[in-house]
N, C-alpha and C positions, 0 to 999 in steps of 0.2 A: 645610978638609975639607967644611964645609957647602956651600961654593960648588961643590966637585967633585961632591958628591952631587946638587945641584940640576941641574947640567949633565948628569949621568948620567941623571937621571929625565926631563929634557927630551928627551934623545936617545932614550930608550926609548919615550916617548909619541909622538915624531915617527915612529919606526920602525913602531910599531903602526898609526898613521894611514896611513902609506904602504902597509903590508901589507894593510889593509882596503880601501884604494882599488884596489890591484892585484887583489885577489880579486873585488871588485865589477865591475871592468872586464872581468875574465876571464869571469865568468858572463854579463855583459851581451852580450859578443861571441858566446858560445855560443848564447844565446837568440835573438839576432838572426839567426844562421845558420839556426837551426831555423825561425824565422818566414819567412825568405826562401825556404827550401826548401819550406815548406808553401804559401806563396803561389804559387810556380812550379808546384807539383804541382796546386794547385786550378785555376790557369789552364789547365794542360794537360788536366785532366779536363773543364773547361767547353768548351774548344775541340774536344776529341774528341767530347763529347756532342752539340755543335751540328752539327758537320760529318759525324758518323758516323751520323746517323739518317735517311738519305735514303729508306729504304723505307717509313717510317711517318709522316713529319712533313709539315707544311705551314707555309709562312710567308706572311704577308699584309701588304699595304700599303693603308691606307685614307686617301684624300685628300678631306677635306671642305671644301666651299666656305664662303663668308661666311654669317653668321647672318641669314637672311631668312625669307620666308614658307615654309610647308610645301610650297606648290605650286611655288615657284621654287627651293627648296633642292636642290642637287645634290652627289653624292659619287661618287667613283670608287674601286673596290676591285680590286686585283690579288692573286690567290691563286696561289702557285706550289708545285708538288709534283713528285715523281718521275715522275708520269704525265701531268700537264697544267698548263697555264697558263690561268687563267680571269680574264676581264675583265668586271666588272659595273659598270653605271651605275645609280645609285639616285636616286629622288626623295624628298624629305622626310626627316623625322627618324625615321620607322619603316622607312626603307630599302626603299621600294617599288621593285622591279626594273623598270627601263625597258628595259634591253638586256643581253644576255649573249653573250660570245664566248669560245669554248673552243678551245685549241690543244694538240696532243699534245706531250709532252715525254718524257724518259727519265732514268734514274738518273745517267748520266755528266754530262748537262747540269745536272741539279739539284745534283750534288755540286760542280761548278765554281761554280755560283751561290751555294751555301752558303758555300764558302770565300771567295768575293769579298765576300759580306755580312759575314762575320765580320771580315775584314781592314778593312772600312770602319766597324766599330764598331756593327753592328746590335744587339748585346746590351749596349752600353755604357749604364749606368744612373747617373743623378745620385742620389747617396745621400741628400741632404737638400734636395730641391726646395722652392721657396717655395710651390708649388701642386702637389698630387698628382693632382687630377682634371682632365681636359680639358674637362669640362662648363662652358660659358659663357666659355671662354677665347677670346681673339683673335676677337671677333665681326665685325671688318671685314677679317680676313685669312683665311688657310687653315690648317687643322689636319692634321697627319700622325700617324697611329697605326700602329705597327709591332707585329705580334703573331706568335706561333708556337704550333703545336699538335704534341704528340707529341715534344717536346724537353725533357729534364730538365736541371736545374741552370742554367737561364737564365730571365730575366724573361718572363712570358707576354705582357705588353703594355707598350709604352713609347710616349710621344707627345711631340711638339713642335709649334711653330707658326711662322708667318712674322712674328709680332709680337715686338718686344723686351720686356724687363721681366720681371715676376713670372711670366708665363704661358709661359716658355720650356719648361717641362715636365720630364719624367723622362728623356728621350733625350739622350745626349751624343755620339752618333756623327756621322758626316759626312752631314748631312741631304740636301744636294743630290745627292751622289754615290749614296747609297742609293736615293733617289727615282728617279734616272735609271737605275740598275741594274734596278730593278723594271720600269720602263717599257720598257726594252730587251728584256725577255722577251716582250713582246707584239708580234707582227708587225703592222706598219702602225698602231702605237699612235696617232700624231698624227692620222691620218685617221679612226680609229674614234672619237676623243673630240673631234674638231674642233668639233662643235656643242654640246658640254657647257660650260655657263657656270658656272664656280666663283666668279666675282667678283660 
């Protein structure tokens, strides 16, 4: 009789454990579904915010040269909006303007550009970078800073460099593709910057 009771108690305990495990898995699956839906919804909001702000926004690409003297230091900045594409060449660390070229644009062109940027990871951010500030990074290489104005729900500025290691920065998109996409917005870009030495 005692053996029977012991087996009966064991069966009850085992059944309770199975029931608890089942309930836990059930609620875990429900919460996972909610999390995935929330993530998808957040991604949709971000994409819509980025590509749907053509009338009021501007996106910029700053290409800085090696760390050298203020006299020799050069940077190239491309700013794109729904109305224009502006190419600036700067001298020094206070960004003294050496030359400016401006080209007309339109909303359709800018919309296409924004969608292409988004697909290339323009707003892809490294959550836990080894280094957050671009200052002093990659002194013998080039630095790339990507920024936006008038666009909500996205990072205002991200950066990366041509150097490996800790200074890879906060940007995780497709660097070379994003850079080339910006440069392609400037008619005759290679000719205009041919004399600019970033090395």
